[in-house]
C-alpha positions in Angstrom: 49.2 -35.1 -8.6 47.5 -36.4 -11.8 44.1 -36.5 -13.3 41.9 -39.4 -12.0 40.5 -42.1 -14.2 37.8 -44.7 -13.9 40.4 -47.4 -13.1 41.1 -45.5 -9.8 37.7 -46.5 -8.4 39.1 -49.5 -6.4 41.6 -47.1 -4.9 38.9 -44.6 -4.1 36.8 -47.2 -2.4 39.8 -48.2 -0.2 40.3 -44.6 0.8 36.6 -44.2 1.6 36.7 -47.4 3.6 39.7 -46.0 5.6 37.7 -42.9 6.4 34.6 -44.8 7.4 36.6 -46.9 9.9 38.2 -43.7 11.3 34.9 -41.7 11.5 36.0 -39.4 8.7 33.0 -40.3 6.5 29.6 -41.8 7.2 29.6 -44.6 4.7 31.2 -46.0 1.5 28.9 -45.4 -1.4 27.3 -48.6 -2.6 28.1 -50.0 -6.1 24.7 -48.8 -7.4 25.2 -45.3 -6.0 28.7 -45.1 -7.5 27.3 -46.1 -10.9 24.7 -43.3 -10.7 27.3 -40.7 -9.6 30.1 -41.6 -11.9 28.3 -42.7 -15.1 29.1 -39.6 -17.1 31.8 -38.1 -14.8 34.5 -36.0 -16.5 37.5 -37.7 -14.9 40.1 -35.7 -16.7 38.6 -32.3 -16.0 37.1 -32.8 -12.5 39.3 -35.1 -10.6 42.9 -35.3 -9.3 44.6 -38.0 -7.3 47.9 -38.2 -5.3 49.6 -41.6 -5.4 51.7 -43.2 -2.7 55.1 -44.7 -3.3 53.7 -48.0 -4.5 51.3 -46.8 -7.1 48.3 -46.8 -4.8 46.1 -43.8 -4.0 47.0 -41.6 -1.0 44.3 -38.9 -1.7 41.7 -37.9 -4.3 39.3 -35.1 -5.1 36.1 -35.2 -7.2 34.3 -32.0 -8.2 30.6 -32.8 -8.5 28.0 -30.3 -9.6 24.3 -29.6 -9.4 22.1 -26.6 -10.1 19.9 -24.8 -7.5 18.0 -21.5 -7.6 21.2 -19.6 -7.4 23.0 -21.3 -10.2 25.6 -24.1 -10.5 26.8 -25.4 -7.1 30.1 -27.4 -7.0 30.7 -30.0 -4.3 34.5 -30.5 -3.7 34.5 -34.1 -2.5 37.9 -35.3 -1.0 39.2 -38.4 0.5 42.7 -38.6 2.0 44.9 -40.3 4.6 46.8 -37.0 5.2 45.2 -33.6 5.9 47.9 -31.7 4.1 47.1 -33.7 0.9 43.4 -33.0 1.5 43.9 -29.2 1.7 46.0 -29.3 -1.4 43.2 -31.0 -3.3 40.5 -28.8 -1.9 42.4 -25.8 -3.1 42.6 -27.4 -6.6 38.9 -28.2 -6.5 37.9 -24.7 -5.6 39.9 -23.3 -8.5 38.4 -25.8 -10.9 34.9 -24.9 -9.6 35.5 -21.3 -10.2 36.9 -21.9 -13.7 33.9 -24.1 -14.6 31.5 -21.2 -13.8 30.0 -22.5 -10.5 28.4 -19.8 -8.4 29.2 -21.6 -5.1 31.5 -24.3 -3.9 30.8 -26.7 -1.0 33.1 -28.8 1.2 31.5 -31.4 3.5 33.6 -32.4 6.5 32.8 -34.5 9.7 31.8 -32.4 12.6 34.6 -30.3 14.0 37.1 -31.2 11.3 37.7 -27.7 9.8 41.5 -27.5 9.6 42.6 -25.0 7.0 39.1 -24.3 5.6 38.9 -20.7 6.8 42.2 -19.9 5.2 40.7 -21.0 1.9 37.7 -18.7 2.4 35.2 -21.4 3.4 32.6 -20.6 6.1 30.3 -22.9 8.0 26.8 -23.0 6.4 25.0 -25.6 8.5 25.1 -29.1 10.0 23.7 -32.0 8.0 22.8 -35.2 9.8 22.5 -38.9 9.2 19.8 -40.4 11.5 19.8 -44.1 12.1 17.4 -46.7 13.5 19.3 -49.8 14.5 16.5 -52.2 13.6 13.0 -52.2 12.0 11.2 -54.1 14.7 8.2 -52.6 16.5 7.5 -49.8 14.0 4.9 -47.5 15.5 1.3 -48.0 14.4 0.5 -44.9 12.4 -2.6 -44.9 10.2 -3.0 -42.1 7.7 -5.1 -39.2 9.1 -8.8 -39.1 8.2 -9.4 -37.9 4.6 -6.3 -39.4 3.1 -5.4 -42.7 1.5 -2.4 -44.4 -0.2 -2.5 -44.8 -3.9 -2.1 -48.3 -5.4 0.4 -47.0 -8.0 2.3 -43.7 -8.1 2.3 -41.4 -11.1 6.0 -40.4 -11.1 5.3 -37.1 -12.8 2.8 -36.1 -10.1 5.3 -37.3 -7.5 7.9 -35.0 -9.0 5.5 -32.0 -8.8 4.9 -32.9 -5.1 8.6 -33.1 -4.5 9.3 -29.7 -6.0 6.5 -28.0 -4.1 7.4 -29.7 -0.8 11.0 -28.7 -0.9 10.9 -25.4 -2.8 11.8 -23.3 0.3 14.5 -25.7 1.6 18.2 -25.1 1.7 20.0 -25.7 -1.7 16.8 -27.2 -3.2 17.3 -29.0 -6.5 14.2 -29.2 -8.6 13.2 -32.3 -10.6 12.0 -32.0 -14.2 8.7 -33.9 -14.2 9.0 -34.4 -18.0 12.5 -35.8 -17.8 12.7 -38.4 -15.1 15.2 -41.3 -15.1 13.6 -44.7 -14.9 13.1 -45.8 -11.2 15.8 -48.0 -9.8 13.9 -48.9 -6.6 11.0 -51.4 -6.4 7.6 -49.8 -7.2 6.2 -50.4 -3.7 9.0 -48.3 -2.2 7.5 -45.2 -3.8 4.6 -44.1 -1.7 2.0 -41.3 -2.2 -0.8 -40.1 0.0 -3.8 -38.4 -1.7 -6.9 -36.8 -0.5 -10.3 -38.4 -0.7 -10.8 -36.6 -4.0 -7.5 -38.0 -5.3 -5.3 -34.9 -5.1 -1.7 -35.6 -4.2 -0.6 -34.5 -0.7 2.6 -36.3 0.4 5.3 -38.7 -0.9 8.0 -41.0 0.5 10.7 -42.6 -1.5 13.0 -45.3 -0.1 15.3 -48.1 -1.1 17.4 -50.9 0.3 21.2 -50.8 -0.1 24.3 -52.6 1.2 27.4 -50.9 2.4 30.8 -52.3 3.2 32.6 -51.6 5.5 29.8 -50.3 7.7 28.8 -50.6 11.4 25.0 -50.7 10.6 23.2 -54.0 10.3 23.1 -54.7 6.6 21.3 -54.2 4.3 20.2 -50.7 5.2 16.7 -49.3 4.4 17.3 -45.7 3.2 14.4 -43.3 3.5 15.5 -41.0 0.7 12.6 -38.4 0.5 9.8 -37.4 2.8 7.8 -34.5 1.3 4.4 -33.0 2.2 2.7 -30.2 0.4 2.5 -27.0 2.5 -1.3 -27.0 2.7 -1.3 -30.6 4.1 1.4 -30.2 6.8 1.0 -30.7 10.5 -1.6 -33.5 10.1 0.6 -36.5 10.6 1.1 -37.4 6.9 4.9 -37.5 7.1 4.9 -39.6 10.3 2.3 -42.1 8.9 4.0 -42.4 5.4 7.5 -42.9 6.9 6.2 -45.6 9.3 4.6 -47.4 6.4 7.9 -47.1 4.4 9.8 -48.6 7.3 7.4 -51.6 7.3 7.9 -52.1 3.6 11.7 -51.7 3.9 11.6 -54.5 6.4 9.6 -56.7 4.0 12.3 -56.1 1.4 15.0 -57.4 3.8 16.4 -54.2 5.4 17.9 -54.9 8.8 18.3 -51.2 9.8 17.3 -47.9 8.5 18.9 -44.4 7.9 17.9 -41.1 6.5 19.5 -37.7 5.9 18.2 -34.4 7.1 19.3 -30.8 7.2 20.1 -29.9 10.8 18.4 -26.5 10.3 15.4 -28.0 8.5 12.7 -25.3 8.6 9.9 -27.8 9.1 11.8 -29.6 11.9 11.4 -32.9 10.1 14.0 -34.4 12.5 11.4 -34.2 15.3 9.1 -36.6 13.3 12.0 -39.0 12.7 12.9 -39.0 16.4 9.4 -40.1 17.3 9.9 -43.0 14.9 13.0 -44.1 16.7 15.7 -42.5 14.6 18.6 -40.6 16.3 21.6 -38.6 15.0 24.5 -41.0 14.2 26.8 -38.8 12.1 27.1 -35.1 11.5 28.6 -33.3 8.5 29.5 -29.7 8.7 28.9 -28.0 5.3 31.3 -25.2 4.4 30.6 -22.9 1.5 32.5 -20.3 -0.6 30.8 -17.9 -2.9 32.6 -17.8 -6.3 30.8 -14.7 -7.6 
């Protein structure tokens, strides 16, 4: 076992592809996603790899981190051809997470694949779903409810405030800093905001188009990244109408299919809205957690 390095990315992608083809992972991250994830990644301190006999990779672990209300949360992300290697790397990742001061460690595994996790102290926290729509034809007609309209342009600071208020009570919520937003990577018309007649923000949808390989979905895929409605504007059909409009725009941008991710225990039952729009659960992760405090 050795520290990883950026030159290992092709080997990582090969391992991810192997898992996708064997239903051990929902997708291979796209090149743009990898660039965002790994731009400033500490390879020496937060990764380990196991090589096979030919110098290729047999297994790898990356310890990623974000901050929620409870403090730093580490995600121990593994990819492996052998489950014994995986458990060895998860153990290393948990130790590294603890040493780095994380309050909690997460391990995401495909549904039912829990071998050895209980022995490491990990317990099942919840299911997390990828919902797919195989095409973007015949999107339901869904006008905005009376009293609301779409903005022509979106103020990203306002949108971040809507995001924070919309998801404040959700599981493992990660707030955005409205004063420190990265430049948008998506086309401007794939950021939608609904406002009241008086111009007050009410709901947002962010989406993008990406290509994955290997992947069983028709490519490219339109990803609905965020659907958020302020609490005082819920149960009026805003999420349904905005998502339907996002699907039409994704199709205009060339998307052949669409996916989104949702907490399987979402308190607002957002998955019901997505089901009415033709999405269905295509992949389930089981999220396991270990308190490090």
